C-alpha positions, -999 to 999 in steps of 0.1 A, spaced: -218 -161 -145 -212 -129 -163 -188 -135 -192 -162 -108 -201 -137 -111 -229 -109 -86 -232 -102 -83 -269 -79 -59 -287 -105 -36 -303 -102 -8 -277 -64 -5 -279 -60 -6 -317 -64 32 -322 -36 38 -297 -14 12 -313 -18 29 -347 -7 62 -333 24 46 -317 34 29 -349 34 62 -367 63 72 -344 84 42 -351 113 38 -375 113 11 -401 138 -9 -380 116 -6 -349 86 -18 -368 105 -47 -382 118 -56 -348 83 -62 -335 79 -89 -361 102 -115 -344 108 -126 -309 134 -113 -285 143 -148 -274 126 -182 -271 95 -170 -252 95 -132 -252 86 -105 -277 107 -74 -282 102 -41 -265 106 -5 -277 116 13 -245 114 49 -259 78 44 -268 69 25 -236 61 -8 -255 71 -36 -232 83 -71 -239 57 -99 -233 62 -135 -223 43 -162 -241 42 -198 -230 29 -232 -240 -5 -245 -229 -32 -254 -236 -45 -274 -205 -20 -259 -181 7 -233 -180 41 -245 -191 64 -216 -182 101 -225 -184 122 -207 -158 155 -221 -170 166 -235 -203 140 -231 -230 126 -256 -255 94 -261 -274 90 -299 -268 81 -302 -231 116 -315 -222 132 -290 -199 116 -283 -165 88 -257 -161 72 -241 -131 46 -261 -112 11 -252 -121 -23 -269 -124 -25 -297 -149 -62 -297 -161 -76 -325 -182 -65 -324 -219 -88 -315 -248 -95 -351 -256 -112 -353 -222 -128 -318 -219 -145 -321 -253 -164 -350 -240 -180 -327 -214 -199 -309 -242 -200 -281 -216 -193 -245 -228 -196 -231 -193 -172 -256 -178 -146 -248 -204 -151 -211 -198 -145 -217 -160 -114 -237 -168 -102 -208 -190 -106 -184 -161 -84 -206 -139 -57 -208 -166 -59 -170 -170 -54 -165 -133 -23 -187 -133 -9 -168 -163 -14 -135 -144 5 -148 -114 34 -161 -135 34 -128 -156 26 -145 -188 8 -124 -214 -3 -151 -239 -8 -188 -235 -4 -209 -266 -37 -227 -271 -62 -241 -275 -57 -265 -304 -86 -266 -329 -73 -292 -353 -98 -318 -365 -92 -355 -356 -90 -367 -392 -75 -400 -381 -73 -417 -347 -37 -423 -354 -26 -387 -350 -1 -388 -321 -12 -354 -309 -50 -360 -308 -50 -357 -270 -45 -319 -275 -74 -316 -299 -111 -316 -292 -131 -335 -318 -137 -350 -352 -166 -325 -355 -159 -289 -364 -189 -274 -345 -180 -291 -312 -143 -281 -318 -151 -245 -324 -176 -242 -295 -152 -257 -270 -123 -236 -282 -143 -204 -281 -154 -211 -245 -119 -218 -233 -105 -187 -251 -133 -165 -235 -125 -177 -200 -87 -171 -204 -92 -137 -220 -117 -127 -192 -85 -123 -171 -69 -101 -198 -46 -129 -208 -42 -136 -245 -46 -169 -263 -31 -184 -295 -56 -205 -314 -36 -233 -331 -24 -251 -353 -38 -233 -383 -44 -252 -407 -48 -288 -417 -20 -301 -394 -37 -334 -388 -8 -357 -383 27 -356 -367 46 -375 -394 65 -350 -415 44 -321 -401 73 -297 -408 73 -302 -446 42 -321 -456 16 -308 -480 -21 -312 -471 -40 -316 -503 -77 -308 -496 -106 -299 -518 -121 -265 -512 -154 -277 -498 -138 -300 -472 -114 -272 -463 -143 -249 -456 -167 -272 -440 -144 -294 -419 -110 -278 -413 -117 -241 -412 -151 -241 -394 -137 -248 -359 -113 -219 -362 -140 -197 -377 -164 -203 -348 -137 -196 -322 -126 -164 -339 -160 -150 -344 -172 -159 -309 -141 -152 -288 -115 -131 -308 -83 -147 -296 -54 -123 -294 -33 -144 -317 -37 -172 -343 -8 -196 -347 0 -209 -381 11 -245 -386 43 -259 -402 28 -277 -431 18 -267 -466 -19 -264 -475 -25 -271 -512 12 -265 -520 17 -233 -501 33 -231 -466 9 -219 -440 33 -191 -431 30 -176 -466 -6 -185 -474 -24 -151 -480 -58 -168 -485 -55 -184 -451 -36 -157 -432 -55 -126 -444 -83 -131 -469 -104 -156 -448 -97 -148 -411 -94 -110 -415 -115 -104 -446 -144 -128 -439 -143 -135 -401 -132 -101 -388 -102 -114 -369 -85 -85 -351 -54 -101 -336 -19 -111 -347 -9 -142 -366 22 -159 -351 43 -188 -364 46 -221 -346 81 -222 -333 104 -224 -364 75 -225 -389 85 -195 -410 94 -205 -446 101 -171 -462 100 -140 -439 92 -114 -466 65 -137 -481 51 -141 -446 47 -103 -441 30 -101 -475 6 -129 -466 -3 -113 -432 20 -133 -409 29 -108 -381 52 -125 -356 80 -150 -362 90 -171 -332 114 -177 -317 143 -152 -321 168 -160 -348 198 -136 -346 179 -107 -361 182 -121 -396 145 -119 -403 142 -83 -392 170 -74 -416 153 -92 -444 121 -71 -438 140 -39 -437 161 -47 -468 130 -58 -488 112 -25 -480 142 -4 -490 146 -24 -522 110 -18 -531 101 -55 -528 78 -51 -498 52 -24 -491 60 -8 -458 23 -5 -451 22 -42 -446 49 -39 -420 29 -12 -404 -1 -35 -401 20 -62 -383 35 -36 -360 1 -23 -351 -12 -57 -342 18 -66 -321 17 -31 -304 -20 -36 -296 -13 -69 -278 15 -52 -258 -8 -24 -248 -37 -47 -239 -13 -68 -218 -3 -38 -198 -38 -36 -184 -35 -69 -166 -39 -66 -128 -15 -87 -107 -31 -114 -86 -24 -148 -70 -45 -178 -77 -59 -203 -53 -41 -236 -61 -64 -257 -40 -95 -243 -57 -79 -249 -91 -71 -285 -80 -108 -290 -71 -118 -275 -105 -95 -300 -122 -113 -327 -104 -147 -314 -115 -136 -310 -151 -123 -345 -152 -155 -358 -136 -178 -340 -160 -157 -352 -190 -155 -389 -182 -175 -412 -205 -193 -443 -193 -189 -466 -223 -206 -496 -208 -228 -496 -176 -235 -533 -169 -249 -541 -135 -219 -533 -113 -216 -496 -112 -219 -477 -90 -200 -498 -64 -208 -500 -27 -178 -485 -8 -179 -514 16 -173 -541 -10 -140 -560 -11 -122 -541 -39 -92 -552 -59 -74 -522 -74 -53 -537 -103 -31 -519 -128 -1 -497 -124 -20 -467 -137 -40 -468 -104 -9 -457 -86 11 -440 -113 -16 -424 -135 -13 -414 -171 -30 -380 -169 -15 -359 -198 3 -362 -231 40 -358 -241 55 -329 -260 52 -291 -258 20 -293 -237 36 -313 -209 28 -296 -176 47 -298 -143 17 -303 -120 17 -288 -85 3 -321 -72 -9 -354 -85 -37 -375 -70 -39 -411 -82 -69 -434 -76 -50 -452 -48 -43 -418 -33 -80 -409 -33 -90 -443 -19 -65 -439 9 -77 -404 17 -113 -415 18 -105 -447 39 -116 -471 11 -103 -506 19 -87 -523 -11 -60 -547 -22 -36 -536 -49 -15 -554 -76 3 -536 -105 -5 -564 -130 19 -549 -156 49 -526 -159 39 -493 -175 73 -492 -193 69 -526 -210 46 -538 -237 51 -575 -229 31 -593 -202 50 -600 -169 39 -635 -158 48 -628 -121 28 -596 -120 -2 -613 -137 -1 -642 -113 0 -617 -84 -30 -598 -99 -50 -629 -103 -44 -638 -66 -56 -604 -55 -86 -605 -78 -99 -639 -65 -102 -625 -30 -123 -595 -41 -160 -588 -47 -152 -562 -75 -122 -556 -96 -112 -521 -107 -88 -526 -135 -68 -496 -148 -54 -498 -183 -47 -476 -214 -19 -461 -234 16 -453 -220 35 -422 -231 55 -442 -256 23 -449 -276 12 -413 -283 31 -380 -283 38 -349 -302 63 -356 -329 52 -391 -340 19 -408 -349 5 -441 -338 8 -471 -360 -22 -491 -345 -50 -486 -320 -41 -514 -297 -32 -511 -260 0 -528 -249 -1 -566 -249 5 -565 -211 -27 -546 -205 -49 -567 -228 -35 -600 -214 -42 -587 -179 -78 -581 -186 -82 -615 -203 -68 -632 -172 -90 -612 -149 -121 -620 -169 -112 -657 -164 -115 -653 -126 -153 -649 -130 -153 -618 -108 -171 -585 -115 -148 -562 -135 -149 -525 -140 -123 -513 -165 -110 -477 -163 -92 -465 -195 -67 -437 -196 -57 -428 -231 -53 -397 -253 -71 -412 -283 -92 -440 -296 -82 -476 -285 -92 -511 -294 -112 -527 -267 -113 -564 -277 -127 -576 -243 -156 -550 -242 -182 -577 -243 -165 -598 -215 -162 -571 -188 -190 -556 -168 -184 -519 -171 -161 -495 -189 -153 -460 -178 -132 -438 -202 -113 -412 -183 -91 -402 -213 -62 -380 -200 -79 -364 -171 -53 -341 -154 -37 -340 -120 -68 -348 -100 -78 -378 -120 -78 -400 -89 -106 -381 -71 -126 -378 -103 -126 -415 -108 -134 -420 -71 -164 -397 -74 -178 -417 -103 -170 -453 -94 -188 -451 -61 -218 -431 -75 -213 -398 -57 -218 -384 -91 -232 -399 -123 -210 -399 -155 -222 -373 -180 -196 -372 -207 -202 -382 -243 -177 -392 -270 -163 -364 -291 -150 -389 -316 -162 -422 -330 -146 -455 -318 -144 -476 -350 -144 -514 -350 -112 -516 -370 -85 -492 -382 -90 -503 -418 -125 -489 -417 -114 -453 -408 -120 -431 -438 -85 -416 -441 -64 -447 -435 -54 -452 -471 -38 -417 -472 -26 -410 -437 10 -408 -424 28 -401 -456 57 -377 -457 50 -357 -489 16 -350 -503 -11 -360 -479 -42 -365 -500 -74 -358 -481 -93 -381 -505 -122 -386 -481 -132 -350 -485 -160 -341 -460 -163 -377 -448 -145 -374 -415 -156 -393 -384 -193 -399 -380 -200 -381 -413 -184 -412 -429 -194 -440 -406 -231 -430 -406 -233 -424 -444 -214 -457 -451 -236 -475 -425 -205 -489 -409 -208 -507 -376 -188 -490 -350 -176 -498 -315 -191 -467 -300 -206 -438 -320 -200 -401 -318 -219 -386 -289 -223 -419 -270 -221 -419 -233 -242 -436 -205 -253 -426 -171 -264 -441 -138 -298 -426 -144 -321 -425 -175 -335 -397 -196 -365 -395 -219 -371 -370 -247 -405 -356 -257 -424 -327 -269 -403 -318 -300 -416 -285 -313 -405 -264 -343 -413 -227 -344 -423 -230 -380 -428 -258 -405 -416 -237 -434 -390 -210 -434 -368 -189 -458 -331 -193 -459 -326 -160 -441 -350 -170 -413 -342 -185 -379 -358 -216 -366 -365 -223 -329 -364 -259 -318 -377 -270 -284 -375 -304 -267 -384 -316 -232 -359 -338 -214 -369 -357 -183 -348 -376 -157 -368 -408 -153 -341 -426 -132 -332 -428 -95 -303 -404 -93 -296 -368 -103 -277 -365 -135 -268 -345 -166 -278 -353 -202 -261 -339 -234 -289 -332 -259 -276 -333 -295 -293 -316 -325 -285 -330 -359 -298 -319 -393 -302 -342 -422 -302 -324 -455 -324 -333 -486 -310 -354 -514 -291 -334 -539 -267 -336 -568 -239 -327 -544 -228 -354 -519 -237 -348 -483 -233 -366 -450 -263 -384 -435 -265 -360 -406 -244 -332 -391 -243 -319 -355 -257 -284 -355 -261 -276 -318 -259 -293 -283 -268 -285 -247 -259 -301 -214 -288 -300 -190 -288 -310 -153 -318 -327 -139 -329 -340 -105 -350 -372 -102 -383 -368 -120 -374 -333 -131 -381 -321 -167 -366 -291 -185 -373 -276 -219 -341 -272 -240 -343 -245 -267 -321 -243 -298 -319 -215 -323 -309 -225 -358 -297 -198 -383 -290 -200 -420 -256 -216 -416 -270 -246 -399 -287 -256 -432 -259 -246 -456 -230 -264 -473 -201 -246 -490 -208 -243 -527 -176 -239 -547 -194 -227 -577 -206 -195 -559 -177 -194 -534 -202 -191 -505 -223 -210 -481 -254 -222 -499 -288 -233 -488 -308 -255 -511 -345 -255 -511 -361 -287 -497 -371 -307 -466 -346 -308 -438 -350 -333 -410 -344 -319 -375 -331 -348 -353 -327 -348 -315 -304 -376 -302 -283 -390 -274 -257 -398 -300 -253 -398 -338 -267 -433 -338 -294 -428 -311 -319 -404 -326 -349 -401 -302 -371 -375 -320 -373 -359 -354 -394 -335 -374 -392 -319 -408 -389 -282 -418 -392 -270 -454 -367 -244 -464 -374 -221 -493 -341 -207 -505 -336 -174 -522 -301 -182 -534 -292 -189 -570 -263 -207 -584 -253 -240 -600 -251 -269 -576 -220 -291 -581 -227 -325 -595 -199 -352 -594 -222 -382 -597 -207 -392 -630 -171 -380 -626 -166 -390 -589 -193 -416 -579 -171 -427 -550 -184 -397 -529 -220 -408 -534 -220 -445 -529 -202 -453 -497 -219 -487 -491 -188 -506 -500 -169 -532 -480 -133 -527 -469 -112 -496 -468 -126 -464 -482 -103 -452 -509 -116 -429 -536 -96 -433 -569 -71 -405 -575 -89 -394 -607 -122 -389 -588 -104 -370 -561 -89 -347 -587 -124 -340 -601 -135 -328 -567 -102 -311 -560 -105 -292 -593 -69 -298 -604 -42 -324 -605 -26 -336 -573 8 -317 -570 40 -335 -578 59 -349 -549 87 -326 -537 121 -329 -555 149 -341 -532 178 -326 -552 192 -301 -553 191 -295 -516 173 -264 -503 165 -249 -469 134 -271 -470 153 -303 -474 152 -324 -443 179 -341 -423 165 -373 -436 169 -361 -472 206 -351 -468 217 -385 -455 228 -393 -490 257 -368 -486 286 -374 -463 281 -339 -447 244 -348 -442 253 -381 -425 277 -362 -402 250 -337 -394 225 -365 -386 250 -382 -364 256 -350 -345 219 -344 -340 214 -380 -327 245 -377 -305 232 -344 -290 198 -359 -285 211 -389 -266 235 -368 -245 210 -340 -236 178 -359 -232 186 -396 -224 214 -389 -199 225 -418 -177 191 -426 -161 178 -447 -190 142 -436 -184 138 -410 -212 133 -433 -241 99 -417 -249 116 -383 -252 144 -397 -273 119 -413 -296 100 -381 -301 132 -361 -309 145 -387 -333 113 -390 -351 110 -353 -355 147 -348 -365 144 -370 -396 117 -347 -410 133 -314 -398 140 -289 -426 175 -274 -426 161 -239 -421 151 -250 -386 187 -258 -376 192 -223 -365 165 -227 -338 177 -261 -328 213 -247 -324 200 -217 -304 216 -194 -330 250 -211 -334 241 -219 -370 232 -187 -387 211 -184 -419 243 -178 -439 261 -208 -425 231 -231 -432 231 -218 -468 268 -224 -469 264 -261 -459 236 -265 -485 258 -250 -512 286 -274 -504 263 -304 -505 250 -292 -539 286 -290 -552 292 -253 -550 322 -257 -527 338 -222 -528 304 -204 -525 296 -227 -496 329 -220 -478 323 -183 -481 289 -187 -466 303 -207 -437 327 -178 -429 298 -154 -425 278 -149 -393 
């Protein structure tokens, strides 16, 4: 299909002319929201207000009360599979097509910008929000994000690439400090955003809450201006995550354009006062106003339309189908539709198809597996086997499930993670499924029947019975039409074609970041570049399933690897060709992965890194030639001594594989580099980055990490005196703080738990987040009831400045 992307380039000249006609107050007004979901208008100049809403795998437009946590109701739209699923498709065209559909739904609902996609790296499988993110690999992350952005913006709907940057855990995300060495920052955490921006030019880039190397993202000039605008050519606006602004004037100076949501006009006044006091260059305000005006102008060109809900539902089915990963094939799948089938597990009737939090969509329909079986006249017997709201095994339900299983030829068992195990707002503490799910599988195995296990989860899970069951199909969180997608695959109407976008480790203790994950102050990224398979492969760790793993009902062979040259310069391109053949008995799709293994050096490097991929569809006995083009960046690492991407001379191995551990073909190209510069050498000062063949948990000593970091790790934040960045948890030591905490908890229970007793997951999310909420965010939480001055007044009183605090409380 022809791909069109409506960027802001064409409207920027008009935006600049309009800004010349604005007063300082008007320009400042464009730098904050009108309310929770809308930007401000300037009627006299014809600049209209725009609506933005949450995404990223569906449209979450709230027609009534607003919140940013997925709690209050939103309009019904299509819930597509989440990023944890779609990344496993490795299919750029599919993500583009999904983006078109999302854009069409935004057009109908008169939404100008959808907040997504998320391009954060899966540093740890414990991150509670991993279901919203694509991969542990930055190339795959960037390519999937770029494709989705391109599809959405083809309908003239803006996107907001998020959460920029290094927001890789939910614990204390509002105040934590991600301490990362420069090379890891460039190679792992910035690269996905770089690819998406260079390829797709999202209208906006959303900054995260956290600090990066001791500076809040909202005030980080290097990350807000110098890199995205100076190096990558980013043309759009940078917007805060909701309530992420630390210092408004500092934000403008750093290049942060839009603060969301509205906050009683206080931020606008701060900008105006700073300009008039000579503390802020008005030209910087002009730049922000131009960017916001450009988005408003571009949004005006959107043509009203209505989307086809049935077509989008079918697309959701296809996306889920293409993204499912067959972890284990065995000799059961695909199953004959006339077999006696036992459908066991509550998820078969009440599916887990999306995550909790601000991305929670109100689907316009939901098709479970049992719904799909019923519609297709598949005969089956059902038993829930467990309660989705309880961890503990239910003996009566297990006994019932065993009885049903004994009468069947084949068992389809549906298990995974419930909402209470993973969500925005808190992280996981382990990788286990509920005891009820694991016990159920153990009991079903004991029946001796053929078992196919279908897993629904937003992240990596332990699979202790993987060697005991016949087949394992990973659906991840696969959207509203997950039932039909599973039906298509279980009975062989289509062959599974997804591959893992993240490694499944054997144990949590062997994950490279586990020693320094989930803390509330400084989060030390001591593993540096060793994230995911970059660590496991270098350390030669056994894993449950490697990155890129995924099986099929058919088989593929690789042959005819050909390089366009055996020796190249660092500025040359290299063409790589490989022939893929379907040698099985069914049509299918294979994901061909190209890795590069760099030569030995004085700088530490991974064993191999993904540098390109392609998904190819093949009929039985069909062969196709897949061609890759490798440019300079594919051979480079980031050299902190020269502050640039650097290619070393030497022999580079080109590897073609079906996963990072299943390399089918390889050849070598010699690269003659013209670059000059000292290559970093930490072999003596930080040997922990060179010798990874050690048993147990990977934990580089602090002194070695500081050598690579180039400085001392920052001191932990000081808890007293209290400041606007003190948290509700911090102020519990003061009686006023305890009262405030009780009021927040009381409000949470009253608003979100109600009398139904079924909102424990939401309550848990709110309570976990509230503990780490900085006081500066109370204005947003109170919907403006607590002004900046009143918050400062409460802080003054808790710091012992009673009279000053009382005066502050009396101000609006």
